Backbone bond lengths (Angstrom), bond angles and torsions (degrees), N, CA, C in turn:
res aa  C-N    CA-C-N  psi(-1)  N-CA   C-N-CA  omega(-1)  CA-C   N-CA-C  phi
1 X - - - 1.466 - - 1.590 107.62 -
2 X 1.312 114.63 137.15 1.397 121.80 176.39 1.493 108.07 -114.02
3 X 1.294 120.69 127.98 1.453 124.91 -172.87 1.586 109.03 -117.57
4 X 1.295 117.11 140.76 1.504 120.21 174.18 1.514 104.84 -126.57
5 X 1.377 114.13 132.19 1.475 122.37 169.18 1.379 110.92 -112.70
6 X 1.294 117.09 139.02 1.502 122.33 -178.75 1.478 108.89 -164.54
7 X 1.324 116.93 168.33 1.508 118.96 172.18 1.541 112.19 -106.39
8 X 1.322 116.72 -5.54 1.396 121.82 -177.14 1.557 110.52 -93.50
9 X 1.337 118.23 110.84 1.447 120.91 -176.80 1.503 114.13 -57.69
10 X 1.378 119.53 -33.10 1.425 122.90 177.56 1.491 112.23 -60.75
11 X 1.321 114.71 -48.88 1.490 118.26 -174.94 1.587 108.78 -69.88
12 X 1.278 115.21 -32.40 1.486 118.48 -178.87 1.610 106.22 -68.63
13 X 1.326 117.20 -41.41 1.454 119.45 -179.95 1.505 110.39 -62.18
14 X 1.355 119.17 -42.13 1.470 120.83 178.09 1.478 110.12 -67.54
15 X 1.344 121.05 -37.44 1.416 122.69 173.47 1.525 113.55 -54.62
16 X 1.422 113.37 -47.95 1.487 117.13 176.95 1.476 112.34 -61.71
17 X 1.329 118.79 -36.27 1.490 122.01 -179.49 1.477 114.23 -63.27
18 X 1.403 115.30 -30.58 1.425 115.14 178.02 1.543 111.96 -98.48
19 X 1.347 115.93 18.23 1.431 118.38 171.23 1.524 118.22 99.53
20 X 1.372 119.36 7.29 1.452 122.75 179.75 1.574 109.58 -89.15
21 X 1.355 112.85 149.17 1.492 120.16 169.48 1.543 102.13 -81.25
22 X 1.394 117.01 131.44 1.476 116.13 -178.61 1.468 109.19 -119.21
23 X 1.330 114.15 150.51 1.451 126.06 -179.87 1.522 107.74 -129.46
24 X 1.347 117.91 121.19 1.493 118.07 175.15 1.594 106.82 -82.71
25 X 1.281 113.93 105.38 1.496 123.82 -165.92 1.575 110.38 -62.31
26 X 1.309 120.53 -25.55 1.420 118.05 -176.87 1.562 112.11 -96.74
27 X 1.382 116.06 7.15 1.420 120.33 177.64 1.532 113.47 -127.63
28 X 1.245 116.71 -4.68 1.418 121.48 -177.46 1.612 111.24 -138.00
29 X 1.369 114.79 152.60 1.467 118.30 178.38 1.533 104.89 -83.06
30 X 1.360 116.16 102.69 1.389 122.65 -170.84 1.539 107.69 -60.25
31 X 1.341 117.24 -48.09 1.486 119.21 177.27 1.534 115.07 -48.24
32 X 1.319 112.08 -47.81 1.485 117.93 -174.16 1.624 109.74 -67.71
33 X 1.345 114.37 -38.74 1.410 117.63 -179.46 1.553 111.31 -71.24
34 X 1.245 119.88 -39.52 1.437 125.24 173.73 1.546 111.56 -62.84
35 X 1.364 115.26 -42.32 1.451 116.54 178.27 1.519 112.26 -64.72
36 X 1.323 118.21 -35.16 1.459 119.55 174.97 1.570 112.77 -64.01
37 X 1.267 116.50 -32.96 1.509 120.70 -179.22 1.513 109.72 -83.07
38 X 1.337 115.12 -40.82 1.498 121.12 -174.24 1.561 108.81 -138.70
39 X 1.307 115.71 82.07 1.489 119.60 -171.89 1.488 115.83 -54.62
40 X 1.425 118.29 -28.17 1.347 121.30 -177.59 1.543 115.12 -92.84
41 X 1.339 115.38 0.92 1.446 125.45 -176.06 1.484 109.40 102.60
42 X 1.325 114.22 174.88 1.507 121.03 -178.45 1.444 109.68 -98.05
43 X 1.292 116.64 159.67 1.529 120.57 -176.83 1.542 109.10 -76.73
44 X 1.326 118.92 -42.32 1.489 122.85 -176.56 1.511 108.87 -138.21
45 X 1.314 115.23 139.88 1.477 120.09 169.32 1.491 105.31 -125.49
46 X 1.425 112.32 126.66 1.516 119.29 171.85 1.484 106.90 -94.73
47 X 1.200 116.14 122.77 1.514 121.24 -174.91 1.464 104.02 -103.99
48 X 1.377 115.44 104.78 1.507 120.71 177.45 1.480 112.59 -100.01
49 X 1.366 117.98 -11.19 1.405 118.38 -175.55 1.601 106.48 -104.03
50 X 1.279 114.84 133.81 1.432 115.98 -174.93 1.538 115.23 -95.21
51 X 1.326 113.40 64.98 1.513 121.41 178.90 1.501 110.39 -117.27
52 X 1.309 114.73 129.40 1.449 116.79 -178.25 1.545 111.64 -58.92
53 X 1.320 121.84 -36.07 1.430 126.76 175.60 1.584 110.84 -59.08
54 X 1.328 115.30 -46.38 1.463 120.60 -175.88 1.609 106.17 -71.65
55 X 1.258 118.64 -34.07 1.467 121.48 175.52 1.578 108.59 -57.60
56 X 1.304 114.55 -52.66 1.457 121.30 -178.34 1.646 107.61 -58.97
57 X 1.343 113.46 -44.65 1.496 117.49 179.02 1.531 108.81 -59.48
58 X 1.287 117.85 -44.18 1.514 121.63 -178.91 1.518 108.16 -57.67
59 X 1.346 120.73 -44.65 1.437 120.72 -179.99 1.524 114.14 -61.75
60 X 1.349 116.33 -29.40 1.484 118.93 178.16 1.469 115.39 -91.24
61 X 1.344 117.92 -11.75 1.472 118.88 176.13 1.456 113.39 -88.35
62 X 1.304 118.91 -23.66 1.530 122.57 -178.45 1.541 107.26 -81.80
63 X 1.297 113.95 142.14 1.476 118.86 -175.91 1.509 109.62 -78.16
64 X 1.311 118.40 164.72 1.484 118.61 177.34 1.442 111.64 -56.46
65 X 1.320 117.74 131.17 1.435 125.99 -179.47 1.556 111.01 87.11
66 X 1.256 115.15 -0.80 1.461 119.85 178.67 1.500 115.18 -78.42
67 X 1.340 119.15 176.44 1.427 124.83 -175.75 1.543 112.18 -117.97
68 X 1.315 115.20 140.92 1.453 122.39 167.61 1.487 107.45 -118.71
69 X 1.363 113.70 117.26 1.508 120.41 -176.15 1.553 104.11 -109.80
70 X 1.377 110.52 121.02 1.456 115.57 -178.45 1.554 106.24 -95.68
71 X 1.356 113.45 120.73 1.500 116.22 173.46 1.549 110.19 -116.90
72 X 1.325 115.56 -11.32 1.544 122.09 -179.83 1.538 101.90 -76.66
73 X 1.372 114.79 155.29 1.440 120.74 179.65 1.587 106.68 -108.73
74 X 1.320 114.22 120.57 1.469 119.58 -179.22 1.473 108.73 -85.39
75 X 1.391 119.70 143.19 1.401 121.59 -177.01 1.453 111.16 -86.68
76 X 1.448 121.79 -17.70 1.406 127.87 176.39 1.503 111.10 -144.24
77 X 1.321 116.06 165.34 1.491 118.63 179.81 1.532 108.55 -66.45
78 X 1.362 115.67 150.35 1.437 115.54 178.44 1.548 108.80 -128.31
79 X 1.256 115.84 163.18 1.437 123.40 179.35 1.475 109.86 -89.87
80 X 1.364 115.71 138.66 1.466 119.25 -180.00 1.554 110.37 -132.09
81 X 1.309 113.77 145.69 1.497 118.80 179.92 1.505 108.30 -80.65
82 X 1.356 114.93 88.28 1.516 122.89 -174.23 1.576 105.40 -64.52
83 X 1.289 119.25 -37.07 1.372 122.90 -175.03 1.533 110.66 -62.18
84 X 1.383 117.75 -45.41 1.522 123.01 173.53 1.518 110.49 -60.66
85 X 1.374 118.01 -44.44 1.313 124.29 178.98 1.578 114.49 -56.44
86 X 1.360 111.53 -47.60 1.485 120.69 -178.49 1.514 108.17 -70.44
87 X 1.308 117.77 -48.44 1.511 119.09 -177.26 1.473 115.10 -60.16
88 X 1.306 115.20 -33.16 1.510 119.90 -179.94 1.516 112.75 -94.90
89 X 1.293 116.40 0.60 1.485 121.21 178.92 1.584 111.47 56.93
90 X 1.293 113.68 37.76 1.502 117.06 177.73 1.482 109.88 -76.97
91 X 1.373 113.23 139.55 1.450 118.61 177.00 1.506 109.94 -99.33
92 X 1.352 112.43 124.88 1.478 120.83 -177.10 1.560 106.68 -106.58
93 X 1.330 116.59 125.73 1.424 119.49 -174.23 1.626 108.51 -135.35
94 X 1.278 114.96 130.22 1.421 116.93 170.95 1.509 111.49 -92.84
95 X 1.302 116.40 151.04 1.417 122.62 -172.28 1.530 112.44 -134.96
96 X 1.276 118.57 124.87 1.418 121.43 170.06 1.490 110.51 -91.61
97 X 1.253 117.95 97.84 1.537 122.65 -167.03 1.517 112.91 -67.63
98 X 1.322 117.07 -0.23 1.492 116.20 -173.50 1.561 108.60 -112.42
99 X 1.274 117.82 16.95 1.422 118.82 -176.49 1.666 109.20 -76.42
100 X 1.292 112.28 156.78 1.540 117.18 -177.59 1.506 110.06 -54.97
101 X 1.347 117.26 -44.87 1.470 121.76 -178.92 1.512 113.92 -59.66
102 X 1.329 115.83 -34.83 1.452 120.31 176.98 1.461 111.76 -66.06
103 X 1.275 119.34 -42.52 1.499 124.99 177.31 1.553 109.65 -60.98
104 X 1.353 116.00 -41.62 1.420 118.81 -178.59 1.535 111.79 -65.16
105 X 1.373 114.88 -43.41 1.494 120.24 177.39 1.455 109.96 -65.97
106 X 1.335 120.82 -41.36 1.466 121.86 -179.68 1.532 110.98 -62.95
107 X 1.316 113.94 -43.13 1.442 119.21 -179.69 1.585 110.52 -60.76
108 X 1.363 113.55 -49.32 1.483 118.15 179.88 1.537 107.49 -59.81
109 X 1.261 121.75 -42.14 1.476 126.04 178.72 1.546 109.82 -55.88
110 X 1.379 114.07 -48.94 1.464 119.96 -177.96 1.573 108.78 -58.58
111 X 1.310 112.89 -47.01 1.460 118.74 -175.86 1.499 112.01 -62.88
112 X 1.298 118.99 -38.06 1.422 124.45 -178.09 1.486 117.11 -99.77
113 X 1.365 115.28 14.73 1.507 119.60 -174.00 1.441 115.93 -61.00
114 X 1.258 115.59 152.02 1.473 125.90 176.47 1.498 108.55 -108.95
115 X 1.384 116.31 -14.73 1.441 122.38 -178.51 1.551 106.82 -116.58
116 X 1.320 113.28 140.63 1.541 117.08 178.52 1.565 106.65 -79.27
117 X 1.298 115.20 104.52 1.425 121.33 -174.56 1.544 112.42 -89.98
118 X 1.335 116.20 -0.29 1.487 119.45 179.59 1.540 110.56 -60.10
119 X 1.358 119.66 -26.93 1.437 121.82 177.59 1.510 112.47 -60.64
120 X 1.348 116.53 -21.17 1.490 120.76 177.54 1.491 111.75 -77.55
121 X 1.329 119.35 -16.18 1.525 121.60 179.00 1.554 102.79 -85.99
122 X 1.358 108.40 109.57 1.450 113.95 -179.40 1.518 116.48 -104.31
123 X 1.339 116.78 -16.48 1.536 117.66 -177.47 1.593 106.37 -139.97
124 X 1.246 111.44 143.80 1.478 120.73 166.88 1.540 106.22 -123.18
125 X 1.329 115.06 121.57 1.480 119.12 179.20 1.452 112.32 -124.10
126 X 1.389 116.56 167.86 1.386 122.76 171.10 1.542 108.10 -98.65
127 X 1.336 113.84 157.08 1.454 119.72 -172.20 1.544 110.04 -55.85
128 X 1.378 118.92 -34.40 1.495 116.27 -173.77 1.618 107.84 -75.78
129 X 1.285 117.71 -9.88 1.537 122.80 173.44 1.514 114.66 -83.92
130 X 1.355 116.41 -2.09 1.445 117.96 -168.65 1.527 112.34 -64.04
131 X 1.383 118.20 -43.57 1.446 120.22 -178.94 1.507 110.17 -58.40
132 X 1.315 118.20 -49.61 1.513 124.17 178.47 1.530 110.76 -57.25
133 X 1.342 114.77 -40.23 1.465 118.41 -177.91 1.522 110.80 -69.60
134 X 1.367 117.70 -41.65 1.443 118.74 177.83 1.530 113.77 -60.88
135 X 1.351 114.79 -38.75 1.535 121.00 172.82 1.552 109.16 -59.21
136 X 1.249 120.17 -42.70 1.471 125.06 -178.68 1.541 108.25 -66.05
137 X 1.356 119.61 -36.99 1.415 120.89 -179.55 1.544 116.22 -68.34
138 X 1.308 112.25 -20.98 1.445 119.66 175.75 1.491 112.63 -64.95
139 X 1.345 120.26 -27.60 1.414 125.00 -176.73 1.530 110.10 -76.83
140 X 1.307 119.30 120.06 1.512 120.72 -176.83 1.621 111.30 -61.64
141 X 1.248 113.98 -20.08 1.551 117.46 178.43 1.526 112.65 -94.56
142 X 1.336 117.27 8.93 1.426 116.38 178.99 1.573 112.40 -62.50
143 X 1.283 117.20 162.66 1.477 121.54 -176.66 1.525 113.88 -108.20
144 X 1.369 113.98 24.84 1.393 117.84 177.21 1.556 115.84 -94.33
145 X 1.190 115.29 135.98 1.523 120.50 173.59 1.541 107.83 -111.40
146 X 1.263 117.57 -67.37 1.437 124.37 175.71 1.562 110.89 -126.42
147 X 1.260 115.59 131.00 1.474 121.96 -174.62 1.505 109.26 -115.91
148 X 1.315 114.16 124.42 1.444 120.95 175.94 1.533 111.14 -95.61
149 X 1.301 113.77 127.50 1.516 120.90 176.96 1.505 104.57 -97.17
150 X 1.388 116.88 112.40 1.412 121.83 -177.71 1.576 111.56 -63.39
151 X 1.339 115.02 140.23 1.450 121.34 -177.97 1.461 109.67 -83.52
152 X 1.360 115.40 141.22 1.475 123.82 177.70 1.496 110.79 -115.70
153 X 1.289 115.87 150.84 1.454 120.65 167.01 1.504 103.63 -112.88
154 X 1.346 115.86 123.26 1.480 117.82 -179.47 1.561 109.40 -103.77
């Protein structure tokens, strides 16, 4: 099972359309819902939100020996319960999601996909709209999942 937590109803709907179990984080007790689905905790948590509270939550949602992979960018250092991390042998990994190897794996996944991921493409823009689109993406209630920048020949 793959689960997505978010506060944005649009992103949750898209997650469900591509086969994920979704939890609206500001309306449900995420820990309780995850425990119902995976009583021992989850294998891997991808932390895309850069919130200290969500980081702590991720450490407690993953099962002993599980992984927390941080892909969100934090604006300041955060405190972590290292004793919990150590006692539960949790693996903490940072990830630069824009490395060449990531693109290779993503491309291979798309080519071999079993799920139609086109539903996750929510916007097609032209290059001159990039600044406006980046401002839109800063809004946590935006409706963007994946944005395609159209290619031009000059």
